[in-house]
N, C-alpha and C positions, 0 to 999 in steps of 0.2 A: 137414431141420428147416429154417427159414428164417435167414439168414444176418444177425447182430445188426449194425445199421447203428451207426456213428461217433454217440454220445450227445457233444452241446457244451453243457456246463453251463451254467444261467444264473445269476448271482448272485441271492441273496435279495432281495426289496425290501420296504422299510418300509411301515405303513399310511400313514404322510401322503405316501410318493413315489407310490403306486397312486392316493391322490385326488387328488395333483396333476395326473399325467397323464389320469383321467379327465377332470379339469376341464380343462384344455388341450383335451383332446380334441373338449369339446362345443364351447367357442367358435370352435375351429378349424374347426366345421360350419357355421360362417356362411361359405360359400363363394360363388362366380361373382359377383362385387364388380361393381357396374354404376357407371360414373361418368358424372355428368351435369352438362354445364359450364353457370355461370350467369354474368350480367354483374357479378355483385357478389356480397362476402360472404356466406357461408350464415348467419344471425345466428341463428336458431331453427328446429328441428323439432319438431312436436309427433304424437301418432297418438292417434286417435280412440279413447276407451274401448268405444266399443259396435262390433259388428263392422259392415260387414266391416275394420275398424280403416284406414282410409284415413289417411294423414298429410300436415299440410300444411306448407309448405318456407316461410319467411321471408327471402326476398333482395332488396335493394334495393327500389323501390315498389311490390310487388307481392307476392302471397299463391299459390300455387301447390300446390293439391292433387292427391296422386298416389292413384294405386291401387293396393294391395298385388298386385293379381294380375298385373296386366303393367307395374309401376316407370314408367308412363308420367302424365303429365298429363292430369287431365279436368276440371278447374276452374279458371281464374287470375283472380283478382280483384286490379284494378289501379286502386283508386281513389284511391291516395295521391299527395299533392303532394310529401309529404316523405318519406324513407326509412323505411319500415315496419318496425315491432319485436314483436315477441313474438306472433307468430299461434299461437291456438289454438283447439280444437275442444270444443263442450261434450258431456257426455256422453251424449247422445241423438244426436250427431251431426247433427243440421240447424244448428245454427248455428257462427258462428266469429266471434272476435274478434281487434281487432291495435290495435297506437297507433303513433305515428309521430313523428319528431322535433319537429313543429309543436308537439307538445301535446296533440292529439285522440286520442279514442280512439273507434273504430266495430265495429259490430257488424254482420253480414253473415248474409241466409238465403244458405246454402251452394246450395240446388237454383238459386233466381232469382238469386241473386249480388245480391240491393237490400239497399241502405243499411237498416237497422230503426233502428238509435239512433247518435248521434253526439253525443258528448260533449266537450266543451271546458274540462274545470276547471283542467287543470296549466296553468302557464308555460311551463315547458318540455318537452325531449324525455321521453318515456313509454316506459320502457323494461320494465314488464312489464306483462301484462293476463291476467287469468285469472277463470275461473269457479270461483263456489263449489260444495263437492262435493254432491252429490244433484241435485236439480233445476235448479240454476245459475239462480238468481233473485240471485244477486249479481255484481256485478264488484269485483275488486281491483285495484287501478294502482298501481306505483310511479315515479316522475319523478326528474328531475336536478333540479326544484325543491326538493328534500330532503324531500317528502310522501308520504306511503303516504294513499290514498284507498278508500273502498267506496262502492259505487254501488246502486240499485236498478235493476234491468235494467229493470225493466216501467214505470218513471216517469221513470229516466234520474237521479233527486236522490239527491244526494250525501248519505250517511249517517252517515260518519265519518271525520274527520280525522287522522292522528298525524303529528307534526311533530318529533319529538325527534333524528332525524338530521341533522347538522351538515353532510353533503357529500352528492353526490349517493347516491339509493338505486336500485340496479341491481336487486334481486332482491327476491321475496317470495311467499309460499307460505301456502295455509291450512293448519289444521292438521286433516286427513282426520275424525279422532273425535272434532271439536270445533270445527266452522266457524267459530265466533264469535272462536276464536284465530287469531292471524296473525303469522308467523314471519320477518321481513326481515334483509337485510344491506345496509350501504351502503360507501362509499368511505371513509366515517370510522372503518373498522377495526374496526367493531362489529355484533353482532348481538342484535337485540332483538325480544321476544316482546310482543302487544298484544291485549288483550281489547275487544271491541266491546260488550262489557254493561256493562262500566264508562261510567257515565250522565256523569260528569263528568270531568275534569280532562285528563291526557294519555292514558290507557289503556293505560300501559305498567306491564306486569307485571315484566319483568326485563331486564337488559343485562348482555351478554358480552362481552369483546374477543378478537375473531381477530387481531389484531395486525397486517394487512394488507388494502388494499382488496379489499371480499366482491365477487365476479363471479356467483355463484350460493349458493341454498339449497334444501336438501331435505327434506323430514318425512315420517318412516316412517307407513305407513299407521295402524298404533297409535296415534300421536299420543305416544308417550313417546320420541323420538328425533329428534335432528335434524342436518343436517351443512351445513355452510358450508366455501366454495372460496375463499381471496383469495390472489394469489400461490403458490406452489408447494405451499402447509400445507392440508391438509384436516382439519378439526375434528369431532368427536362431542360432540354435547352431549346432556346428561340433561336434557329437555323435561319430565319429570311433575316433577322436582325444581325446575327455573326455575319452572314454572305454580304450585308452593305456595310461592314466597320471597315474592313479592308485593314485589319490590325497589324499587316506586318509589311504592307506596302506603304512607302514615301512618298509626297506630293509629286517629286520630280520623277517618279517611274523607278526608282533605284530601291533598294532593298534597305528598309530602314530595320530598327533596332527593334527584337522582338518586343513587344507590347504584352503582358500580363495584364488581361483582363480579366481573370479572375473566374467569379462567379457573376458578372454582370450582366450577363445572357443567362443563366439559370432561373429558370423561373419555377421549378417546383423540386425540393428533395424527399425524398422518402427514404426510411427507413423501417422496412418491416418486417426484415430478415433478420435472424440472429447471427447468420454468418454470412458468409462470402457469397454474391450473387454470381454464378456462371455463364449461364443461359439467358437470353430475351428472345420474343419472338412476337410476331403480330396474330392475332385471331381474329373471329367476329361472335358477336352474341346472338341469343337467339333471331333477332329481328337485322340482323347484318350491321349491329352498331361495332363500333372498332374497340376492339379490348388489347390488351399489351400482358404479356405472359412472364413472370420471371421464376427460374431455379435456382437454387442455394444449396450450399454445401449443408445447411441445415434441415435438408430432406423434404423441402416445403416449396409448392408452387403457389404462386399470388397471380390472382387476376385482378387488373387494374382498370379502371374505367376512367379514359382521357376527358370524356365529356361532362365529369361528375369530378371534379379537382382530384383526378387520379383516386379514386376511393378504391380500396381493396373490395369488392365484390365479393371473393370467393377464394377459398386456399384447399388447395389438395395436400394431401401426405403421402410421401414415399418412403417406402423402407430401408433408403441410402441414402448416399451423398447424390442428388440429381446435377451432371457437369454436361448437358445437351437436352434442347427441347424443341419439339417442332410441331407443330397441327396443321392439318393439311388444308389447300385454297377449299376445300368444299364442307369443311368442318365434319367431316367423318371420322378422323383419326387424332388422337394425340400419344403423341410418340414421346417415350422420357428415356432418355439414356444415363446410366448411373454409373460411379465408380467401380462395383463390385462386379462390372462387365455386365450387369442385368441391363436387357432392354424391354421395356414396361410401356406395351401396345393398349390404349383404352380407344374405343370403337362407339359410334351411334349412327342412328339410323339418320340422314337427314330428312327433312321435312320436305313433301312433295311440293312441287312448283305447279304441277297442274296434274290433270286427272291421266291417268294410266290408259291405254288402249289395249284392249286385249280380246281374246274371246268373249260372245256374248255367255252372261249366267245361264245356266241349265235353270229353267223354269218349274217349280212343281205342277201336279196336273191339279190341284187348288187354286194355284195363282193362274195359271191357263183359265179356269173357268170365270177366275174374277175378272177377267178382263187384260191381264196382264200381256197374255201373249201377243194383241191387237193394239198395244202401245197405250192401255191403259195403266193406272198406277195402282199398287196394293199396299197398303198400309199395314204394316206391323210394328210389334212390340209394343213399349207401355207408349208410345205418344198416337197410335190407330186413331183412337176415337177423336184427335183435337185435328190432324191432321186428314180426314175425312170429312168430304165437304156434303151438303143435302142439294135437292132439287126441291122445287115449290110442292108442298105439300107431303114431303117424306120427312122421316123421323132415324135418325140416329139408333141404331140397335148394338148393343155392343154388353161385355162384361167386364167390368173393372176388377182388378187385382187387387185384393185387399190387402195390406202391408200386416206383417204378425206383428201383435203386439209384444214389448218388452216384458221381461221378468217382475220389473215393480210397477210396470202398465197393469200388467193383469190384475196386480195385487191391489193395486188401487183401486181397478173398476170394481174389485170386491170389498171394498171398505176395508181391507186387511194391512192398516196403516203401521205394526210395529212390522210385520214381514217383510213390507217393502221397504222402511229404515235398513232393515239387517242384510238385506239384497245389494242398496245400496255401499255399505260397508265393508263389502270383501274387497281381495286382492285382485289390482284389476281395474278398479270403476274410478273413474277421475274423480278427484276434489268438487269440480264444478257440478258432476251430476248426482254428486250428493248433495250439495248445498240447493242445487234446484229443487231435489226432492224434499229437504226440509222447506224450504221456500212454500211448495204446493202444499205442505201439511199445515204450516202455519194458514195457509188461505183457505183450507176445509174447515181449520179449527180443529185438527187432529193432531197436533203435535203431543198435547199430553198424555194422550190415549196412546200416540206410538213410544212413548217414553215410561209408560208409568207397567206397574206390574214385572217388572224384571229382576234376576236375580244377580250376583254380582259377576257372573260370567258373560252374561249377554249386556251387563252394563259396560266390560271394560275396550268392546271395540269404540264405544260411542265416546268414552271418556279418553281413549288415546287417539280419537279422530280430532277431537277438540284440543288436546295439549299440544297436539302437532299445527294443525289451521287457526287457532286464536288468533293468532300473532299478523295473518296475513292481512294484507291491506284491504284486500279486495272481498273480504268475507269476514271480517272482525265484530263488524254490529249482529249480523245473522249468527255466527257463531257464540255472542255475548247473551243472544236471546234466548239459545238454545240451551245455555251455561245455567241462566238462573231458571229455567223449566224445572232441571234436573236437579237443582239445589234445594228448589220450593217441593219437590216432590219429595226426594230421597235424605232432607234433613233431619227425620225423627229415626231413620236404620243408622245413621252414621256413628261406626264405633264397633259393628256389628259384623262387619267384612273386612282385615286387614287389608286384601287387593283394592278395593272401592275405597277407603281411606288412603289409601298411597296415592292413587290417581287423583282425587280431588284434592290433596296436598300440591302435587304436581302442576294441576292447573292453576293452585292461587299461587305460587310460585311464578309460571309462566306469566302470570298478567302481572303481578307486581313488578318482575324485572322488565315488562315494557314500559310500566309507567314512571319505572325508576329514569329512565335517559332523560338527565336535564343537568345543567351546570348553577352553581349556585354561588354569589359574590360574597365571602367571608369578610372580606376588610380589602381595605383600599378602595380605587378608582378605576373601573375598566369597561372597555363597550368593545361591541361586536359590529363592525362597520357603520361605524357611527352611531349606532345604539348601544345608549349608556346602560350598563347593568345595575338592577336596583339591590341594593346592599340586603341579604338576610331573605331576597324574593327569588324562587327559582325562576330559573330562562329555561324551558322546554327545549329538545331539538326533534324535530323528525328524524324518520329514515333517512339513511345516506345524505347527509349534512355533511356541507364540508366549509366550515368557516373558522376565522380567526381571532382573537382574544387580544386587544392590544391596551396595554397599562401604561398611561406615561411616567408614573412613579413606583409601580408594582404594587401585584395586590393577590391576596391569596383565593384561590377558587378549590370549589368543592365538587369533582365530576365522577360521571357512573356510568360505567357502560358506553364509554367511547373507543373504539376500535384502534385509533392510532391518534395518540399525542405526542406533542415536543416542543420545546422552547427555542425559537429562531434570535438566533443570534443579531440581524439585521433587519428592520421593517420599513417598509415606504411611506408608512403612513405620518409621520413628519413630512414628508415632501407631499403628501396628499393635504394636510393642513395648511401648508402655506399655499398650495394651490386656493383651496376653499379661503381664506383671506384675501387674495389676491381677486378672486370672483368676487366676493364680498366688497371690495372697494370698488370694484368698477359697477357693480348695481347702484352702489353708493352714488356714485359720478355721473351715472347714465340722467338720460334726460330726453322725454319723448320729443317731437315736433307738433303733435295734432292737439290743436287748440282744444279741444274737448278734455284731455286729460293732464294739457297744463299751461302755462302763461308763458312759453318759451316761444321763440318766432321757429317758423319751418326750416328754417335755414340754421337752424340749433340744435339740431338735435345731436344729441351723444350715443350712441348706440348701447343698447343692453347685452349681456354676454349671452352669445348662443352657442354652445359647445357641442359640437361632437368628438367619441371616442373611439379612433379605430385601432385593431390590434388584432391579431392571429386569433384564430377559433381557442380558449384556455388562457390567455393572456389575464384574467383577471377584470376585463370590464366591466361587467354587472356589479362585482365589487367596489368600483372605484365612483361608478353611478351610485349605489345604493349609500355609500359613503357619503358623498356629495349632496344627496338629496337627505339623508337623516340631519347633516349638521344645518343646512340649510333649514330643515324645518326647525332644530333648535334654536336657532338665531332668530326664527321669524314668533316663535313662542315667547322667546324671552324678552322682546322687545314690546310685542303689545302689537305687531302689525295685524292685519285685518287677515282673514281666514284665508283669503282665495291670493293672498299673497305667495303661495307656493310654488314651487319650481315643475313646469311642463318637462313632462319627459316623453322622449317619443323613441320606439322601438320599430327599427328597421330591419333585425332579425328576424324571417321569415322561419327559420329554423328552432326559435328559440319558444316561442308563446307566451311571452311573458305572463300576460295578463289571463288570455282566454283559448286559445286553441292555436297551433303550431301551423303554419302556414297565413299568418296575417302579420299585416302592419297596423299599427294602433299608437295613441298619442293620449294622455291623461296628466290633469293637474294633480301633482302627489302636496297634500296637505297634511298627512300626518305619520309618525315615525314607522318606520320600516324594520320589523324585527326578521332576523334571519332563523326561521323556524322549518322551512322545508326547503327542496330544489325544486317543486315543483311550481311557486310561488314566488321567484327570487324578489321580485320588485312589488307584491302584494296581490291579493286576490280582487277577485269583481264583485259587485255584490249579488251577483246571481250563484254565488258559490256557495250558499247558504244564509243563515243569520248570522252576523257577524258580532263580535264583543270588543269594545273600545279595548286599546290597547296604548300606551300601560295601563298596568293594573287599580282597577279601581280603588280610591284609598278609604281609610277608616275601616279597614276590615280585620287591620293587626292580624295578629301570627296564626289567626285562626283560618286564613286563606289557604286554601290548596290549589293546586293548578290543577285546569280543566284539561283531561287527557285529550281532546280535540284540538288538535294543533291549528286549525282555520278558524279558533276563536281569537288567536293574536295576531292576525293579518288586517289591516286597515281596509275597510272596503274600497271600491274603487268604480269608478265607472266609464271607461274608457270609450274613447270613439275607435271601432276596428274597421281595418278595409280585407279584406280576401284576396291573398293573391292563389294560394291553394295547394303550394308547394313548398318540398324542406328547404329549397336553395334558392336564390335570387339570379341564378343560373340558368335557371328553367325557364321558359317564356322571359328573357329578360325585358321585351317589350310591352308585357301588361305589368312588368315591374316597376317598370321608368313611368308607365302611364299612371297608376296608385303613386310614385313618390310626388307627383306633382300634383296631385290630390291631397297629401298628408302637408306638402308644402303650404295649402291654401289655407284648410282646415289650421294650422299652424299659427298663420298669420290672423284670423279672425279669433283665434281663443286668447291671442296675448293682445288684442286690441281691443275686446270687449271686455276683459277683468278688471280694467282700469290700471292709475296708475303702479301702485306696488308690483300687480301681478305681471305687467310689462317689463318691469325692471329686472323680478328675477329671471327671466328669460327662457333657457329650454336646454335639455341633456339629451344628447340622440347618442343612443345607443345602434352600432352597425353588427352588419354579418362579419363573421370570420376569413368570409371569400374576399372580403374590398382587400385584405392585405397581401391577396395575390396580385401580379403582374395585371391580370385579365380587369380586374375589379378598380385601376385605376379612374378610367373613364366616369365610371358610378361615382364614383368617391367625389369628383369634380361636379357632377351634375346635382346632387345631396346638396353640396355646399351652395349649389345656386339655387335651387328652390326653397330649402330650409334657410336661406339667407345667413348660414353660418359663419362668425369670424373668430371662432377661437377652435383649432385642430388639435386635440388630446392624441398623441401615439404614444400609447403602453408599449414599453420594453423595447419592442425591435428596433436595432440602430440603424438596420439596412431601410427598413420603413420609414423611422423617421426622415432619412437622405432621400428617398423617393417623393413622399409627402411634400419636402420643402420644394424640390424640384418641380413638383404639380403647381404647388400653390405660389410660384416665381412670380408670373404675372397678374395674382390677385392681391394687391395690396392691402385689402381690408382684412385679410385669416392672417392670423397669427397661430403656427404651427409649433407646439410646444411637445416636448418630451417627458414622460412622467415615466418613474420606475416601475418593474413589474415584480409584483412580489414574488419568494422564492416557493411558496407555498403552491402558486396556482400551476396548472395543469391543463394539459387538451381530455378531456373525459373520453373513454373508449368507446366504441360501437355498442355495448351490449348497455353503458350505462347511460347513453343519448338516447338511445330507444326505450328503455324503463321510462326514463321520464319524460317523453314525450305521450306515451300510451298512457301514465297515470295522470299528464294534464289533460288530455283528452275525457278520460273517464270523470275527473274529478270538475270538467264543465256541467256532466248531466249527472253526478252525484253528489257535487257539493265538496267543497272543501278538498284540500290536498288530499290527492287520494293513496297517498303513502301511510295517512293515518285514518280519519273516519271521514265518511262521507255522512250529510243531514238532509240530501234531496232524496226525492222518490221519482225518480223517473218513469215515463208512461209512454205505452206503444199506443198508436192508435193507423187506424186502417181509412186511406186516401183513396179516391178512385183517380187511376189515371187520366181521365179525361180531364179533373178536376186542376192537376197539377200542369207546370211548365217547369221543363227542368232545360238548364243551358248548360253547353261546357265552354268556358273561355279561350278561344284558338283550338286548333285542331291536337286531337291528342301526341305527346309524342312518343306514345307506342305504335298508332295506325298510322303516321306520317311517313311516309317515304322520305329518303333523304331528297337533297337539293340536285343531287347530281344526278336523279334518277329522273328528273323531271325534261321534260322536252326542251329544247333548245330554245330561249325567249319565253318561255313559258313561265306562268309567277304562281305561287298558292292562290286558290280562290278564298279561302277565309284565314283573315288578319289575325295576328297573333292577341290583339286585342277584340276580336270581334266574337260574336254569339253564335254558337252552333247548336240548333235546336236538337233535342234526342228524342226519339220515334219509341214512346213507351210501350208501345205496342209491340216492336218490333223484340225477334224471340231473342237476341243476344244482349237487349238493353238490360236487363235484370241481372244477369253474371256480371256486368257493367259496373253496374251501382252497388252492389251488392259490399258492405262494410267499408261503404264510400260515406265521408264528410260530407254535406250538403250546407252553402253557406245561404240566407236568406237576406236580401238587399231590402233597404228601405227604397222601394221605387216603385212607384205606379206600374200599372199592367203596360199603360198605353206609352212608357217611358222610353228614347231611345237605346240602342246599344249601349252605345258610350256613356247615358245617364245610371245605366243598370251595372254595367263594369266597376265605375266609379264610387257606386254608393255605399255609404258604410254598412254595415252588417247589422239586423236585428237579434240574427241569434243562429244556431244550429242543429242541422238534424243530422242523425245518425242511421243508415237505412240496414 
C-alpha cells in the first residue's frame, strides 16, 4: 500500500477571484517588452485594421511604420516641417494620414511614401486625423482653432465644419455604426455629438460636460456608447440616448439655444488614475470579451471590463508617462508610447483557432512497431495507461511512475516526527504546509514527541513561528493548541534560557494584544448602529471592523488597538431616528384585511411599511438597516410584544453574502439585537455557524465576567431562507436573478401572512445591490418593488439617484421615495478588502463563526461516487458562451438562462471545472422539474 503523502489544504476561492486571476494571467502574457528610443515624445500609435496589422508611430516630425513580426521600422515618412500629430492607417492598409502643428493635413501612399493630398484649411495645430469607417473616402480633423472639419478625400473639398467648441479640440471620432455622426471632446471641458446630415445650422445633436479638458474619446463599435477621458476622470456616455435628444435643434428646425444637458447621459464616471488620462483604446480579453484600456501620466495602464460595471480587471505599470496606447486587432501586440520618447512593445502568442497543417511527424521505430505507421494510436506519457483500451480477455500491462516523497513525507514515514517538524520550519516553506504537518502530527498523536527534548536553539524556530502566526485567523486555533503543548512541556525549564524566556514573553504579549481589542463605555449613553453599549462592559470588535459610535448627550469611551478613530462634527443618526419614529407610527396605524388576523373589513386594509434601501456600494445601506432593525427590536422588547414581532430583512445583494454565502438571495425574521462585531456577518450569523451564545451579556455575572475571545459568541443565531444565484453580481445571468426575485417575493408574503398580526405590522426591510444605483439597474428596481410589494423607497445619499428614483416611481402612487443622508464615514471598500471578506464568509460557513476570529466547527471531507451525483449548471457558463453575434442569423441559444445543463462527471474536463467551486444543495426531489430545482431554497453548500 502506497504511503499517503501530506496534503496541504487550499482555501476556497470565489468565482470573482478566479475570474480576476484569469484576467491578470491573460494580460501578463504580454511578455518580452521591447523598448525603442526616439528623440521626441510618442504622441500617437495606431494599428492597421487589415492584416498583417502594421502599426504607425507618430513622434516629432516623422511617421514610422513598424512590422509586427520583427518590431522594426519598415517605412519612415518625414515630410513635415512642424511636429506631426495623429498618424493613422486606412482600413485597407494602403494610405496613411497625419496632421502637424502648422495646420496642414497630409495623405501619403504607404508603399511609395508619396504625398497624395495636402489640405491647409486649419489655422492652428491639427490634433486629430482619421479616415471614415469602411472605404475611408472622408477625412475627419480637429484643431486648436476650435473647429472640427470633414473633407472629401478624392477632391480635398471641405464637406462640413463644426465650430461650437470654445477651446482647443484635441480629439474626435466617427461613430462606426453611423459614419455621419461624429463624437468630439475639447479643452472647454465638453463632449459633443455632431450629425453631418443636418443641412443647415451648427450640426450639433447633443452636448455633455466632462468637467475637465478632454484628451481623448472612444466610441464603441456598436455606436451606442462612448467614452471620454479628461483629467483623472473617465466618463461613459449613453450615445443612443444622446443621438435621440436633439439637444441643439429646435422644434421648427431652426437652430435653438445650446442646451447644457450636463451629465444627463453619463452612465458611469471612473477615477482610477492619479493623473491625467491621455489615451484610450479598445481591446479583447482571452475569450474575445470587450475591454477598454486607459493610459495616463501616472505611468499606469488600466484594463476595464464594460460587462462588469466597468470594473478594473488589471493594472500595468510603465516607467514613464504614457502618452499613447494601442492594441493590435489580433491581440498579439500591446504598444505604448511614453513622454520620454520610449516605445514599449509587448507581444504575446495568439491562441490557435484551429489545428495547423504541416509535414507529418517522423515516427520512431518503436512507434512503427506499435502500429502508429498504419493508422494505429500510440499512448505515451503519464496518461498512457488510462488511454490504452483492451479487448476481451486482454489485460493492461504497464509501469506506473512513482512520485518521489518530499523530505517531510519521508520523515513521517520513518516516524521521525521531530525532524519532520524541523523540515517545514525552514525558509521558503509556506505556513499552510507547516500547519498541515502540525495537524498530521496531532492526528498521529505525535505532536508531544515532536516538541519534546529540545534545547533553546531548536525551540527558537518553533516559538518564532507561533509568535508570527498565532493571530492569523485561519490558523489561530491550531497555533494555540501547539502553544499549550509547548507551555505544558517546558514550564519546568523556564528561567534557564534567556532566549526561550524572551520568546515566551513575546508570545504572551501577542496574545494579550489580540484579546484587548475592545471598546468599553465608562460613562454616559452610547450605541453602535442602534445597539446600546452597556456601561462598564467591554464590547469586542473583530479584525477590520468599521463602526461608528453615536451618543445623544456625550459619553466617555476607552479604546484600545483602534487603527483610526476620530470625532465627527455631523451625524445622520438624528435623521435615522426620525425615520424610525415615522415607521413606528406607520406600524401602529397599519391594519390587515385578512379576517384571520383582524376584525377589519377586506377593503379597510392600511398597508404596513415595506421598505427598500437603495444606494451606491459603500453608501452605508447595511448600517442604516442594522440601526432600524436594532431600534425595532428594542421597541418590541420594551413594549412586551410577542417574540415573532421582529422585522423581516431581505438581502438581494448577491455580492455581500449577509448570512451564509456570497452569491445568494435570502430573507430572515430579525428578533434579536445585532451587535457590530465582525465584517463577515454584518447582519448576524446563522445557526450553522457554530453554537451561539446569547447577546446581550447574561445578567448576574457582575464584574467577574470576562469577554469571550471568540467573536461568534456575540452574534444572534438566525435561520434564513436562502436561494442560490451563484454569481457575485446581479448583472451576471439577470434572467436567473429575476426568476429568484419572484420566488423571494412569494416567500416574503407567506412569512408575513403566517406570523400573526404583529409580524405583519412590522413589515420588511430590503437590502439591495450597489449595481442598482447605475442606470441599467433601474428596470430591476421596478421589478423588485412590484414583486416585494414595496411602498417606501429609501435612497441613501445620492441626489442624482433620488431624482432618478422619483421619476421611476412617478406612475406608482403606492410608493413613497424618501432621501436619507449618507454618513461621512461611509466609503466604498477597495477590491482587496471585498475579496478578503468574501473569502472569510465562505470559510466561516464551513469552519463556524466569523472567519476573522475563530471557528468552532470541524468540517470533514467525504468521497462520493460520480454515478451517485447529479450536478447541474444553471444556464450556459459565461466563459463558454459564444457572443450572440456569433450565432447564425435567426438562431437562438438552446439552453435558457434559467435552464439546467447537466454536467458529464466522467468527462476529462469536468474535474478542472468543478475544482475549488461551491455547489448548492437544493431542497428538491430527484424527479422535480427544472423550474422547481432552480427556485428551491438551499439546504447547504459543498466545497469541491
